HTML snippet that shows the backbone in 3Dmol.js (N, CA, C, O; Angstrom):
<script src="https://3Dmol.org/build/3Dmol-min.js"></script>
<div id="view" style="width:600px;height:400px;position:relative"></div>
<script>
const pdb = `
ATOM      1  N   MET A   1     -73.611 115.765 123.100  1.00  0.00           N
ATOM      2  CA  MET A   1     -72.340 115.694 122.423  1.00  0.00           C
ATOM      3  C   MET A   1     -71.302 115.147 123.388  1.00  0.00           C
ATOM      4  O   MET A   1     -71.367 115.365 124.597  1.00  0.00           O
ATOM      5  N   SER A   2     -70.388 114.462 122.842  1.00  0.00           N
ATOM      6  CA  SER A   2     -69.418 113.751 123.667  1.00  0.00           C
ATOM      7  C   SER A   2     -68.114 114.511 123.792  1.00  0.00           C
ATOM      8  O   SER A   2     -67.607 115.061 122.814  1.00  0.00           O
ATOM      9  N   GLY A   3     -67.574 114.540 125.000  1.00  0.00           N
ATOM     10  CA  GLY A   3     -66.256 115.099 125.220  1.00  0.00           C
ATOM     11  C   GLY A   3     -65.174 114.066 124.980  1.00  0.00           C
ATOM     12  O   GLY A   3     -63.991 114.361 125.145  1.00  0.00           O
ATOM     13  N   ASN A   4     -65.564 112.852 124.590  1.00  0.00           N
ATOM     14  CA  ASN A   4     -64.618 111.763 124.395  1.00  0.00           C
ATOM     15  C   ASN A   4     -64.435 111.391 122.933  1.00  0.00           C
ATOM     16  O   ASN A   4     -63.893 110.329 122.628  1.00  0.00           O
ATOM     17  N   GLY A   5     -64.878 112.246 122.030  1.00  0.00           N
ATOM     18  CA  GLY A   5     -64.798 111.938 120.604  1.00  0.00           C
ATOM     19  C   GLY A   5     -63.391 112.067 120.056  1.00  0.00           C
ATOM     20  O   GLY A   5     -62.443 112.359 120.784  1.00  0.00           O
ATOM     21  N   ARG A   6     -63.279 111.847 118.780  1.00  0.00           N
ATOM     22  CA  ARG A   6     -61.979 111.893 118.099  1.00  0.00           C
ATOM     23  C   ARG A   6     -61.318 113.259 118.173  1.00  0.00           C
ATOM     24  O   ARG A   6     -60.098 113.360 118.047  1.00  0.00           O
ATOM     25  N   LEU A   7     -62.103 114.313 118.374  1.00  0.00           N
ATOM     26  CA  LEU A   7     -61.547 115.665 118.400  1.00  0.00           C
ATOM     27  C   LEU A   7     -61.526 116.268 119.808  1.00  0.00           C
ATOM     28  O   LEU A   7     -61.348 117.477 119.960  1.00  0.00           O
ATOM     29  N   ALA A   8     -61.703 115.451 120.816  1.00  0.00           N
ATOM     30  CA  ALA A   8     -61.691 115.940 122.201  1.00  0.00           C
ATOM     31  C   ALA A   8     -60.378 116.650 122.490  1.00  0.00           C
ATOM     32  O   ALA A   8     -59.303 116.171 122.128  1.00  0.00           O
ATOM     33  N   GLY A   9     -60.482 117.798 123.148  1.00  0.00           N
ATOM     34  CA  GLY A   9     -59.299 118.559 123.496  1.00  0.00           C
ATOM     35  C   GLY A   9     -58.784 119.448 122.376  1.00  0.00           C
ATOM     36  O   GLY A   9     -57.739 120.083 122.522  1.00  0.00           O
ATOM     37  N   ARG A  10     -59.494 119.503 121.275  1.00  0.00           N
ATOM     38  CA  ARG A  10     -59.066 120.314 120.129  1.00  0.00           C
ATOM     39  C   ARG A  10     -60.040 121.468 119.907  1.00  0.00           C
ATOM     40  O   ARG A  10     -61.178 121.440 120.375  1.00  0.00           O
ATOM     41  N   VAL A  11     -59.572 122.472 119.189  1.00  0.00           N
ATOM     42  CA  VAL A  11     -60.415 123.603 118.817  1.00  0.00           C
ATOM     43  C   VAL A  11     -60.512 123.632 117.302  1.00  0.00           C
ATOM     44  O   VAL A  11     -59.504 123.525 116.604  1.00  0.00           O
ATOM     45  N   ALA A  12     -61.731 123.777 116.799  1.00  0.00           N
ATOM     46  CA  ALA A  12     -61.958 123.860 115.351  1.00  0.00           C
ATOM     47  C   ALA A  12     -62.470 125.252 115.012  1.00  0.00           C
ATOM     48  O   ALA A  12     -63.414 125.739 115.635  1.00  0.00           O
ATOM     49  N   LEU A  13     -61.856 125.884 114.037  1.00  0.00           N
ATOM     50  CA  LEU A  13     -62.313 127.169 113.509  1.00  0.00           C
ATOM     51  C   LEU A  13     -62.999 126.876 112.178  1.00  0.00           C
ATOM     52  O   LEU A  13     -62.366 126.406 111.233  1.00  0.00           O
ATOM     53  N   VAL A  14     -64.296 127.159 112.116  1.00  0.00           N
ATOM     54  CA  VAL A  14     -65.067 126.872 110.905  1.00  0.00           C
ATOM     55  C   VAL A  14     -65.544 128.190 110.311  1.00  0.00           C
ATOM     56  O   VAL A  14     -66.386 128.870 110.898  1.00  0.00           O
ATOM     57  N   THR A  15     -65.007 128.553 109.146  1.00  0.00           N
ATOM     58  CA  THR A  15     -65.454 129.769 108.475  1.00  0.00           C
ATOM     59  C   THR A  15     -66.714 129.463 107.675  1.00  0.00           C
ATOM     60  O   THR A  15     -66.890 128.360 107.156  1.00  0.00           O
ATOM     61  N   GLY A  16     -67.581 130.458 107.588  1.00  0.00           N
ATOM     62  CA  GLY A  16     -68.850 130.250 106.896  1.00  0.00           C
ATOM     63  C   GLY A  16     -69.789 129.355 107.678  1.00  0.00           C
ATOM     64  O   GLY A  16     -70.699 128.752 107.108  1.00  0.00           O
ATOM     65  N   ALA A  17     -69.573 129.267 108.970  1.00  0.00           N
ATOM     66  CA  ALA A  17     -70.340 128.331 109.795  1.00  0.00           C
ATOM     67  C   ALA A  17     -71.752 128.803 110.094  1.00  0.00           C
ATOM     68  O   ALA A  17     -72.526 128.076 110.717  1.00  0.00           O
ATOM     69  N   GLY A  18     -72.102 130.009 109.660  1.00  0.00           N
ATOM     70  CA  GLY A  18     -73.470 130.474 109.805  1.00  0.00           C
ATOM     71  C   GLY A  18     -74.384 129.937 108.719  1.00  0.00           C
ATOM     72  O   GLY A  18     -75.604 130.073 108.814  1.00  0.00           O
ATOM     73  N   GLY A  19     -73.817 129.334 107.695  1.00  0.00           N
ATOM     74  CA  GLY A  19     -74.601 128.766 106.603  1.00  0.00           C
ATOM     75  C   GLY A  19     -74.897 127.295 106.833  1.00  0.00           C
ATOM     76  O   GLY A  19     -74.506 126.719 107.848  1.00  0.00           O
ATOM     77  N   GLU A  20     -75.578 126.708 105.896  1.00  0.00           N
ATOM     78  CA  GLU A  20     -75.993 125.307 106.048  1.00  0.00           C
ATOM     79  C   GLU A  20     -74.820 124.331 106.088  1.00  0.00           C
ATOM     80  O   GLU A  20     -74.727 123.511 107.001  1.00  0.00           O
ATOM     81  N   ILE A  21     -73.942 124.413 105.124  1.00  0.00           N
ATOM     82  CA  ILE A  21     -72.825 123.459 105.060  1.00  0.00           C
ATOM     83  C   ILE A  21     -71.844 123.704 106.205  1.00  0.00           C
ATOM     84  O   ILE A  21     -71.474 122.770 106.917  1.00  0.00           O
ATOM     85  N   GLY A  22     -71.419 124.966 106.385  1.00  0.00           N
ATOM     86  CA  GLY A  22     -70.505 125.287 107.465  1.00  0.00           C
ATOM     87  C   GLY A  22     -71.095 124.970 108.827  1.00  0.00           C
ATOM     88  O   GLY A  22     -70.387 124.506 109.721  1.00  0.00           O
ATOM     89  N   GLY A  23     -72.392 125.217 108.990  1.00  0.00           N
ATOM     90  CA  GLY A  23     -73.069 124.905 110.245  1.00  0.00           C
ATOM     91  C   GLY A  23     -73.081 123.409 110.524  1.00  0.00           C
ATOM     92  O   GLY A  23     -72.885 122.982 111.662  1.00  0.00           O
ATOM     93  N   ALA A  24     -73.311 122.623 109.493  1.00  0.00           N
ATOM     94  CA  ALA A  24     -73.301 121.161 109.652  1.00  0.00           C
ATOM     95  C   ALA A  24     -71.904 120.664 110.021  1.00  0.00           C
ATOM     96  O   ALA A  24     -71.753 119.756 110.838  1.00  0.00           O
ATOM     97  N   ILE A  25     -70.891 121.269 109.412  1.00  0.00           N
ATOM     98  CA  ILE A  25     -69.507 120.895 109.739  1.00  0.00           C
ATOM     99  C   ILE A  25     -69.215 121.239 111.196  1.00  0.00           C
ATOM    100  O   ILE A  25     -68.640 120.428 111.922  1.00  0.00           O
ATOM    101  N   ALA A  26     -69.608 122.431 111.625  1.00  0.00           N
ATOM    102  CA  ALA A  26     -69.392 122.841 113.012  1.00  0.00           C
ATOM    103  C   ALA A  26     -70.098 121.892 113.978  1.00  0.00           C
ATOM    104  O   ALA A  26     -69.530 121.510 115.001  1.00  0.00           O
ATOM    105  N   GLN A  27     -71.326 121.516 113.657  1.00  0.00           N
ATOM    106  CA  GLN A  27     -72.079 120.576 114.502  1.00  0.00           C
ATOM    107  C   GLN A  27     -71.354 119.235 114.606  1.00  0.00           C
ATOM    108  O   GLN A  27     -71.261 118.652 115.686  1.00  0.00           O
ATOM    109  N   ARG A  28     -70.849 118.761 113.492  1.00  0.00           N
ATOM    110  CA  ARG A  28     -70.154 117.463 113.481  1.00  0.00           C
ATOM    111  C   ARG A  28     -68.861 117.526 114.292  1.00  0.00           C
ATOM    112  O   ARG A  28     -68.568 116.618 115.070  1.00  0.00           O
ATOM    113  N   PHE A  29     -68.087 118.604 114.109  1.00  0.00           N
ATOM    114  CA  PHE A  29     -66.857 118.755 114.887  1.00  0.00           C
ATOM    115  C   PHE A  29     -67.180 118.767 116.382  1.00  0.00           C
ATOM    116  O   PHE A  29     -66.484 118.132 117.174  1.00  0.00           O
ATOM    117  N   ALA A  30     -68.236 119.490 116.766  1.00  0.00           N
ATOM    118  CA  ALA A  30     -68.634 119.537 118.169  1.00  0.00           C
ATOM    119  C   ALA A  30     -69.075 118.161 118.653  1.00  0.00           C
ATOM    120  O   ALA A  30     -68.766 117.770 119.779  1.00  0.00           O
ATOM    121  N   ALA A  31     -69.790 117.432 117.815  1.00  0.00           N
ATOM    122  CA  ALA A  31     -70.226 116.083 118.181  1.00  0.00           C
ATOM    123  C   ALA A  31     -69.045 115.155 118.403  1.00  0.00           C
ATOM    124  O   ALA A  31     -69.138 114.190 119.161  1.00  0.00           O
ATOM    125  N   GLU A  32     -67.936 115.450 117.740  1.00  0.00           N
ATOM    126  CA  GLU A  32     -66.715 114.651 117.909  1.00  0.00           C
ATOM    127  C   GLU A  32     -65.843 115.167 119.055  1.00  0.00           C
ATOM    128  O   GLU A  32     -64.737 114.672 119.274  1.00  0.00           O
ATOM    129  N   GLY A  33     -66.350 116.167 119.785  1.00  0.00           N
ATOM    130  CA  GLY A  33     -65.665 116.621 120.987  1.00  0.00           C
ATOM    131  C   GLY A  33     -64.878 117.913 120.877  1.00  0.00           C
ATOM    132  O   GLY A  33     -64.312 118.368 121.870  1.00  0.00           O
ATOM    133  N   ALA A  34     -64.825 118.514 119.701  1.00  0.00           N
ATOM    134  CA  ALA A  34     -64.072 119.763 119.543  1.00  0.00           C
ATOM    135  C   ALA A  34     -64.833 120.941 120.125  1.00  0.00           C
ATOM    136  O   ALA A  34     -66.064 120.963 120.126  1.00  0.00           O
ATOM    137  N   LYS A  35     -64.091 121.912 120.616  1.00  0.00           N
ATOM    138  CA  LYS A  35     -64.656 123.220 120.920  1.00  0.00           C
ATOM    139  C   LYS A  35     -64.611 123.971 119.604  1.00  0.00           C
ATOM    140  O   LYS A  35     -63.594 123.949 118.911  1.00  0.00           O
ATOM    141  N   VAL A  36     -65.713 124.641 119.250  1.00  0.00           N
ATOM    142  CA  VAL A  36     -65.831 125.196 117.905  1.00  0.00           C
ATOM    143  C   VAL A  36     -65.954 126.722 117.927  1.00  0.00           C
ATOM    144  O   VAL A  36     -66.722 127.290 118.703  1.00  0.00           O
ATOM    145  N   VAL A  37     -65.178 127.366 117.057  1.00  0.00           N
ATOM    146  CA  VAL A  37     -65.319 128.799 116.806  1.00  0.00           C
ATOM    147  C   VAL A  37     -66.149 128.923 115.535  1.00  0.00           C
ATOM    148  O   VAL A  37     -65.738 128.481 114.463  1.00  0.00           O
ATOM    149  N   ILE A  38     -67.312 129.525 115.672  1.00  0.00           N
ATOM    150  CA  ILE A  38     -68.241 129.713 114.568  1.00  0.00           C
ATOM    151  C   ILE A  38     -67.925 131.060 113.934  1.00  0.00           C
ATOM    152  O   ILE A  38     -68.291 132.096 114.488  1.00  0.00           O
ATOM    153  N   ALA A  39     -67.261 131.072 112.797  1.00  0.00           N
ATOM    154  CA  ALA A  39     -66.872 132.313 112.131  1.00  0.00           C
ATOM    155  C   ALA A  39     -67.756 132.546 110.908  1.00  0.00           C
ATOM    156  O   ALA A  39     -67.893 131.679 110.044  1.00  0.00           O
ATOM    157  N   ASP A  40     -68.355 133.739 110.857  1.00  0.00           N
ATOM    158  CA  ASP A  40     -69.215 134.061 109.721  1.00  0.00           C
ATOM    159  C   ASP A  40     -69.317 135.575 109.597  1.00  0.00           C
ATOM    160  O   ASP A  40     -69.159 136.292 110.584  1.00  0.00           O
ATOM    161  N   ILE A  41     -69.577 136.055 108.411  1.00  0.00           N
ATOM    162  CA  ILE A  41     -69.745 137.486 108.183  1.00  0.00           C
ATOM    163  C   ILE A  41     -71.076 137.980 108.739  1.00  0.00           C
ATOM    164  O   ILE A  41     -71.223 139.166 109.034  1.00  0.00           O
ATOM    165  N   ASN A  42     -72.037 137.089 108.882  1.00  0.00           N
ATOM    166  CA  ASN A  42     -73.367 137.429 109.383  1.00  0.00           C
ATOM    167  C   ASN A  42     -73.452 137.091 110.870  1.00  0.00           C
ATOM    168  O   ASN A  42     -73.457 135.920 111.250  1.00  0.00           O
ATOM    169  N   GLU A  43     -73.518 138.121 111.701  1.00  0.00           N
ATOM    170  CA  GLU A  43     -73.506 137.922 113.153  1.00  0.00           C
ATOM    171  C   GLU A  43     -74.682 137.093 113.657  1.00  0.00           C
ATOM    172  O   GLU A  43     -74.508 136.208 114.494  1.00  0.00           O
ATOM    173  N   ALA A  44     -75.869 137.374 113.153  1.00  0.00           N
ATOM    174  CA  ALA A  44     -77.058 136.644 113.601  1.00  0.00           C
ATOM    175  C   ALA A  44     -76.944 135.156 113.281  1.00  0.00           C
ATOM    176  O   ALA A  44     -77.294 134.315 114.109  1.00  0.00           O
ATOM    177  N   ASN A  45     -76.458 134.827 112.087  1.00  0.00           N
ATOM    178  CA  ASN A  45     -76.305 133.416 111.707  1.00  0.00           C
ATOM    179  C   ASN A  45     -75.231 132.732 112.533  1.00  0.00           C
ATOM    180  O   ASN A  45     -75.397 131.583 112.943  1.00  0.00           O
ATOM    181  N   ALA A  46     -74.127 133.433 112.779  1.00  0.00           N
ATOM    182  CA  ALA A  46     -73.053 132.866 113.601  1.00  0.00           C
ATOM    183  C   ALA A  46     -73.560 132.575 115.008  1.00  0.00           C
ATOM    184  O   ALA A  46     -73.302 131.504 115.558  1.00  0.00           O
ATOM    185  N   ASN A  47     -74.280 133.531 115.588  1.00  0.00           N
ATOM    186  CA  ASN A  47     -74.824 133.337 116.932  1.00  0.00           C
ATOM    187  C   ASN A  47     -75.827 132.190 116.977  1.00  0.00           C
ATOM    188  O   ASN A  47     -75.850 131.421 117.938  1.00  0.00           O
ATOM    189  N   ALA A  48     -76.653 132.074 115.945  1.00  0.00           N
ATOM    190  CA  ALA A  48     -77.652 130.998 115.907  1.00  0.00           C
ATOM    191  C   ALA A  48     -76.982 129.633 115.832  1.00  0.00           C
ATOM    192  O   ALA A  48     -77.416 128.697 116.505  1.00  0.00           O
ATOM    193  N   THR A  49     -75.938 129.505 115.030  1.00  0.00           N
ATOM    194  CA  THR A  49     -75.225 128.230 114.927  1.00  0.00           C
ATOM    195  C   THR A  49     -74.531 127.896 116.242  1.00  0.00           C
ATOM    196  O   THR A  49     -74.585 126.756 116.703  1.00  0.00           O
ATOM    197  N   ALA A  50     -73.881 128.885 116.844  1.00  0.00           N
ATOM    198  CA  ALA A  50     -73.205 128.651 118.129  1.00  0.00           C
ATOM    199  C   ALA A  50     -74.213 128.215 119.185  1.00  0.00           C
ATOM    200  O   ALA A  50     -73.939 127.305 119.968  1.00  0.00           O
ATOM    201  N   GLU A  51     -75.357 128.848 119.209  1.00  0.00           N
ATOM    202  CA  GLU A  51     -76.387 128.479 120.181  1.00  0.00           C
ATOM    203  C   GLU A  51     -76.891 127.049 119.934  1.00  0.00           C
ATOM    204  O   GLU A  51     -77.120 126.298 120.882  1.00  0.00           O
ATOM    205  N   ALA A  52     -77.060 126.683 118.673  1.00  0.00           N
ATOM    206  CA  ALA A  52     -77.506 125.321 118.350  1.00  0.00           C
ATOM    207  C   ALA A  52     -76.477 124.288 118.817  1.00  0.00           C
ATOM    208  O   ALA A  52     -76.844 123.233 119.334  1.00  0.00           O
ATOM    209  N   VAL A  53     -75.201 124.593 118.635  1.00  0.00           N
ATOM    210  CA  VAL A  53     -74.144 123.687 119.096  1.00  0.00           C
ATOM    211  C   VAL A  53     -74.201 123.550 120.615  1.00  0.00           C
ATOM    212  O   VAL A  53     -74.118 122.442 121.145  1.00  0.00           O
ATOM    213  N   ARG A  54     -74.342 124.674 121.312  1.00  0.00           N
ATOM    214  CA  ARG A  54     -74.399 124.633 122.777  1.00  0.00           C
ATOM    215  C   ARG A  54     -75.628 123.889 123.271  1.00  0.00           C
ATOM    216  O   ARG A  54     -75.542 123.124 124.231  1.00  0.00           O
ATOM    217  N   LYS A  55     -76.778 124.103 122.623  1.00  0.00           N
ATOM    218  CA  LYS A  55     -78.008 123.404 123.021  1.00  0.00           C
ATOM    219  C   LYS A  55     -77.871 121.900 122.854  1.00  0.00           C
ATOM    220  O   LYS A  55     -78.498 121.129 123.581  1.00  0.00           O
ATOM    221  N   ALA A  56     -77.046 121.480 121.890  1.00  0.00           N
ATOM    222  CA  ALA A  56     -76.826 120.049 121.661  1.00  0.00           C
ATOM    223  C   ALA A  56     -75.758 119.491 122.603  1.00  0.00           C
ATOM    224  O   ALA A  56     -75.442 118.302 122.550  1.00  0.00           O
ATOM    225  N   GLY A  57     -75.202 120.352 123.468  1.00  0.00           N
ATOM    226  CA  GLY A  57     -74.233 119.871 124.445  1.00  0.00           C
ATOM    227  C   GLY A  57     -72.789 120.159 124.094  1.00  0.00           C
ATOM    228  O   GLY A  57     -71.885 119.757 124.826  1.00  0.00           O
ATOM    229  N   GLY A  58     -72.552 120.847 122.987  1.00  0.00           N
ATOM    230  CA  GLY A  58     -71.184 121.163 122.581  1.00  0.00           C
ATOM    231  C   GLY A  58     -70.737 122.515 123.097  1.00  0.00           C
ATOM    232  O   GLY A  58     -71.507 123.244 123.722  1.00  0.00           O
ATOM    233  N   ALA A  59     -69.492 122.837 122.830  1.00  0.00           N
ATOM    234  CA  ALA A  59     -68.918 124.125 123.219  1.00  0.00           C
ATOM    235  C   ALA A  59     -68.646 124.930 121.959  1.00  0.00           C
ATOM    236  O   ALA A  59     -67.964 124.466 121.045  1.00  0.00           O
ATOM    237  N   ALA A  60     -69.196 126.159 121.922  1.00  0.00           N
ATOM    238  CA  ALA A  60     -69.025 126.991 120.733  1.00  0.00           C
ATOM    239  C   ALA A  60     -69.093 128.461 121.083  1.00  0.00           C
ATOM    240  O   ALA A  60     -69.793 128.866 122.012  1.00  0.00           O
ATOM    241  N   VAL A  61     -68.356 129.252 120.329  1.00  0.00           N
ATOM    242  CA  VAL A  61     -68.440 130.709 120.407  1.00  0.00           C
ATOM    243  C   VAL A  61     -68.587 131.234 118.980  1.00  0.00           C
ATOM    244  O   VAL A  61     -68.077 130.643 118.028  1.00  0.00           O
ATOM    245  N   ALA A  62     -69.291 132.349 118.856  1.00  0.00           N
ATOM    246  CA  ALA A  62     -69.478 132.984 117.549  1.00  0.00           C
ATOM    247  C   ALA A  62     -68.474 134.120 117.395  1.00  0.00           C
ATOM    248  O   ALA A  62     -68.160 134.825 118.354  1.00  0.00           O
ATOM    249  N   GLN A  63     -67.977 134.284 116.174  1.00  0.00           N
ATOM    250  CA  GLN A  63     -67.047 135.363 115.862  1.00  0.00           C
ATOM    251  C   GLN A  63     -67.395 135.921 114.492  1.00  0.00           C
ATOM    252  O   GLN A  63     -67.391 135.193 113.499  1.00  0.00           O
ATOM    253  N   VAL A  64     -67.697 137.218 114.440  1.00  0.00           N
ATOM    254  CA  VAL A  64     -67.959 137.855 113.151  1.00  0.00           C
ATOM    255  C   VAL A  64     -66.621 137.999 112.429  1.00  0.00           C
ATOM    256  O   VAL A  64     -65.680 138.598 112.950  1.00  0.00           O
ATOM    257  N   THR A  65     -66.555 137.445 111.233  1.00  0.00           N
ATOM    258  CA  THR A  65     -65.306 137.411 110.467  1.00  0.00           C
ATOM    259  C   THR A  65     -65.608 137.567 108.986  1.00  0.00           C
ATOM    260  O   THR A  65     -66.564 136.989 108.469  1.00  0.00           O
ATOM    261  N   ASP A  66     -64.782 138.353 108.314  1.00  0.00           N
ATOM    262  CA  ASP A  66     -64.854 138.471 106.857  1.00  0.00           C
ATOM    263  C   ASP A  66     -63.509 137.987 106.320  1.00  0.00           C
ATOM    264  O   ASP A  66     -62.531 138.735 106.329  1.00  0.00           O
ATOM    265  N   VAL A  67     -63.458 136.750 105.858  1.00  0.00           N
ATOM    266  CA  VAL A  67     -62.190 136.173 105.405  1.00  0.00           C
ATOM    267  C   VAL A  67     -61.725 136.745 104.080  1.00  0.00           C
ATOM    268  O   VAL A  67     -60.615 136.454 103.634  1.00  0.00           O
ATOM    269  N   SER A  68     -62.566 137.561 103.440  1.00  0.00           N
ATOM    270  CA  SER A  68     -62.127 138.175 102.186  1.00  0.00           C
ATOM    271  C   SER A  68     -61.263 139.409 102.437  1.00  0.00           C
ATOM    272  O   SER A  68     -60.694 139.972 101.502  1.00  0.00           O
ATOM    273  N   ARG A  69     -61.167 139.822 103.684  1.00  0.00           N
ATOM    274  CA  ARG A  69     -60.347 140.982 104.058  1.00  0.00           C
ATOM    275  C   ARG A  69     -59.118 140.517 104.826  1.00  0.00           C
ATOM    276  O   ARG A  69     -59.208 139.639 105.685  1.00  0.00           O
ATOM    277  N   GLY A  70     -57.981 141.103 104.514  1.00  0.00           N
ATOM    278  CA  GLY A  70     -56.727 140.712 105.137  1.00  0.00           C
ATOM    279  C   GLY A  70     -56.428 141.340 106.435  1.00  0.00           C
ATOM    280  O   GLY A  70     -55.386 141.064 107.029  1.00  0.00           O
TER     281      GLY A  70
END
`;
const viewer = $3Dmol.createViewer("view");
viewer.addModel(pdb, "pdb");
viewer.setStyle({}, {cartoon: {color: "spectrum"}});
viewer.zoomTo();
viewer.render();
</script>
């Protein structure tokens, strides 16, 4: 993953990133140079997506989040 992409120097918060669509979005943001916060209600899925981003050369952290709660 490139640190020189269109999103270099930015942070992206992706909710639902433990799922297929959210995970793909997180991967793409990381590929464009963003540091990504992987937010999902399922801790195992969030961690797996964050690890996949890191293995591909991106920067990511997992955060357990339930956006349905205020």
